[in-house]
Biopython code that builds the backbone (N, CA, C, O; Angstrom):
import numpy as np
from Bio.PDB.StructureBuilder import StructureBuilder

atoms = [
    (1, "UNK", "N", (7.562, -2.882, 2.479)),
    (1, "UNK", "CA", (6.108, -3.571, 2.270)),
    (1, "UNK", "C", (5.380, -4.155, 3.587)),
    (1, "UNK", "O", (4.193, -3.976, 3.859)),
    (2, "UNK", "N", (6.216, -4.813, 4.277)),
    (2, "UNK", "CA", (5.609, -5.205, 5.632)),
    (2, "UNK", "C", (5.323, -3.946, 6.664)),
    (2, "UNK", "O", (4.341, -4.055, 7.398)),
    (3, "UNK", "N", (6.043, -2.891, 6.743)),
    (3, "UNK", "CA", (5.965, -1.755, 7.400)),
    (3, "UNK", "C", (4.818, -1.162, 6.925)),
    (3, "UNK", "O", (3.918, -0.909, 7.726)),
    (4, "UNK", "N", (4.691, -0.883, 5.695)),
    (4, "UNK", "CA", (3.455, -0.063, 5.216)),
    (4, "UNK", "C", (2.193, -1.117, 5.444)),
    (4, "UNK", "O", (1.197, -0.555, 5.900)),
    (5, "UNK", "N", (2.071, -2.368, 5.239)),
    (5, "UNK", "CA", (1.011, -2.930, 5.493)),
    (5, "UNK", "C", (0.407, -2.994, 7.160)),
    (5, "UNK", "O", (-0.767, -3.187, 7.477)),
    (6, "UNK", "N", (1.452, -2.796, 7.993)),
    (6, "UNK", "CA", (1.354, -2.848, 9.379)),
    (6, "UNK", "C", (0.603, -1.516, 9.559)),
    (6, "UNK", "O", (-0.556, -1.540, 9.973)),
    (7, "UNK", "N", (1.190, -0.402, 9.278)),
    (7, "UNK", "CA", (0.765, 1.212, 9.391)),
    (7, "UNK", "C", (-0.671, 1.096, 8.529)),
    (7, "UNK", "O", (-1.607, 1.504, 9.217)),
    (8, "UNK", "N", (-1.004, 0.725, 7.437)),
    (8, "UNK", "CA", (-2.154, 0.775, 6.974)),
    (8, "UNK", "C", (-3.350, 0.273, 7.649)),
    (8, "UNK", "O", (-4.429, 0.865, 7.611)),
    (9, "UNK", "N", (-3.110, -1.020, 8.375)),
    (9, "UNK", "CA", (-3.976, -1.708, 9.084)),
    (9, "UNK", "C", (-4.255, -1.070, 10.426)),
    (9, "UNK", "O", (-5.395, -1.074, 10.891)),
    (10, "UNK", "N", (-3.183, -0.495, 11.084)),
    (10, "UNK", "CA", (-3.375, 0.038, 12.333)),
    (10, "UNK", "C", (-4.095, 1.283, 12.222)),
    (10, "UNK", "O", (-4.820, 1.601, 13.165)),
    (11, "UNK", "N", (-4.013, 1.990, 11.279)),
    (11, "UNK", "CA", (-4.356, 3.406, 11.090)),
    (11, "UNK", "C", (-5.946, 3.343, 10.420)),
    (11, "UNK", "O", (-6.674, 4.334, 10.481)),
    (12, "UNK", "N", (-6.250, 2.470, 9.982)),
    (12, "UNK", "CA", (-7.363, 2.113, 9.228)),
    (12, "UNK", "C", (-7.584, 2.485, 7.732)),
    (12, "UNK", "O", (-8.652, 2.414, 7.124)),
    (13, "UNK", "N", (-6.373, 2.897, 7.247)),
    (13, "UNK", "CA", (-6.453, 3.363, 5.919)),
    (13, "UNK", "C", (-5.896, 2.234, 4.770)),
    (13, "UNK", "O", (-5.006, 2.384, 3.932)),
    (14, "UNK", "N", (-6.729, 1.084, 5.038)),
    (14, "UNK", "CA", (-6.156, -0.013, 4.433)),
    (14, "UNK", "C", (-6.407, 0.122, 2.835)),
    (14, "UNK", "O", (-5.535, -0.384, 2.129)),
    (15, "UNK", "N", (-7.483, 0.737, 2.200)),
    (15, "UNK", "CA", (-7.890, 0.773, 0.849)),
    (15, "UNK", "C", (-6.865, 1.803, 0.084)),
    (15, "UNK", "O", (-6.233, 1.538, -0.940)),
    (16, "UNK", "N", (-6.844, 3.106, 0.856)),
    (16, "UNK", "CA", (-6.092, 4.208, -0.160)),
    (16, "UNK", "C", (-4.445, 3.625, 0.040)),
    (16, "UNK", "O", (-3.763, 3.718, -0.981)),
    (17, "UNK", "N", (-3.887, 3.143, 1.043)),
    (17, "UNK", "CA", (-3.001, 2.691, 1.345)),
    (17, "UNK", "C", (-2.244, 1.333, -0.013)),
    (17, "UNK", "O", (-1.208, 1.208, -0.666)),
    (18, "UNK", "N", (-3.390, 0.672, 0.156)),
    (18, "UNK", "CA", (-3.089, -0.683, -0.664)),
    (18, "UNK", "C", (-3.120, -0.155, -2.161)),
    (18, "UNK", "O", (-2.355, -0.641, -2.993)),
    (19, "UNK", "N", (-3.926, 0.747, -2.452)),
    (19, "UNK", "CA", (-4.211, 1.531, -3.718)),
    (19, "UNK", "C", (-3.072, 1.837, -4.340)),
    (19, "UNK", "O", (-2.666, 1.498, -5.451)),
    (20, "UNK", "N", (-2.496, 2.650, -3.345)),
    (20, "UNK", "CA", (-0.887, 3.480, -3.723)),
    (20, "UNK", "C", (-0.118, 2.402, -3.766)),
    (20, "UNK", "O", (0.386, 2.287, -4.884)),
    (21, "UNK", "N", (0.198, 1.539, -3.008)),
    (21, "UNK", "CA", (1.087, 0.510, -2.990)),
    (21, "UNK", "C", (1.095, -0.255, -4.395)),
    (21, "UNK", "O", (2.102, -0.538, -5.044)),
    (22, "UNK", "N", (-0.475, -0.585, -4.794)),
    (22, "UNK", "CA", (-0.474, -1.455, -5.895)),
    (22, "UNK", "C", (0.020, -0.529, -7.211)),
    (22, "UNK", "O", (0.715, -0.850, -8.175)),
    (23, "UNK", "N", (-0.596, 0.706, -6.876)),
    (23, "UNK", "CA", (-0.132, 1.501, -8.391)),
    (23, "UNK", "C", (1.397, 1.529, -8.549)),
    (23, "UNK", "O", (1.984, 1.559, -9.631)),
    (24, "UNK", "N", (1.987, 1.514, -7.293)),
    (24, "UNK", "CA", (3.611, 1.703, -7.400)),
    (24, "UNK", "C", (4.135, 0.570, -7.656)),
    (24, "UNK", "O", (5.312, 0.631, -8.011)),
    (25, "UNK", "N", (3.598, -0.605, -7.591)),
    (25, "UNK", "CA", (4.116, -1.765, -7.955)),
    (25, "UNK", "C", (4.071, -2.023, -9.469)),
    (25, "UNK", "O", (5.090, -2.315, -10.095)),
    (26, "UNK", "N", (2.577, -1.882, -10.172)),
    (26, "UNK", "CA", (2.338, -1.550, -11.182)),
    (26, "UNK", "C", (3.348, -0.872, -12.089)),
    (26, "UNK", "O", (3.787, -1.361, -13.130)),
    (27, "UNK", "N", (3.721, 0.510, -11.490)),
    (27, "UNK", "CA", (4.272, 1.428, -12.232)),
    (27, "UNK", "C", (5.947, 0.647, -12.313)),
    (27, "UNK", "O", (6.698, 0.738, -13.283)),
    (28, "UNK", "N", (6.162, 0.095, -11.370)),
    (28, "UNK", "CA", (7.607, -0.324, -11.624)),
    (28, "UNK", "C", (7.697, -1.576, -12.376)),
    (28, "UNK", "O", (8.781, -1.890, -12.869)),
    (29, "UNK", "N", (6.637, -2.344, -12.518)),
    (29, "UNK", "CA", (6.535, -3.467, -13.516)),
    (29, "UNK", "C", (6.660, -3.005, -14.991)),
    (29, "UNK", "O", (7.321, -3.616, -15.831)),
    (30, "UNK", "N", (5.905, -1.777, -15.242)),
    (30, "UNK", "CA", (5.774, -1.393, -16.587)),
    (30, "UNK", "C", (7.017, -0.885, -17.238)),
    (30, "UNK", "O", (6.995, -0.526, -18.416)),
]
sb = StructureBuilder()
sb.init_structure("model")
sb.init_model(0)
sb.init_chain("A")
sb.init_seg("    ")
for serial, (resi, resn, name, xyz) in enumerate(atoms, 1):
    if name == "N":
        sb.init_residue(resn, " ", resi, " ")
    sb.init_atom(name, np.array(xyz, "f"), 0.0, 1.0, " ", f" {name:<3s}", serial, name[0])
structure = sb.get_structure()
């Protein structure tokens, strides 16, 4: 998660990456 957060911030793809990570977390929780 830490690495993914750094990557999305560095590349500017914050929203799409966060959305994917959030969806993955929700899917795991369900």
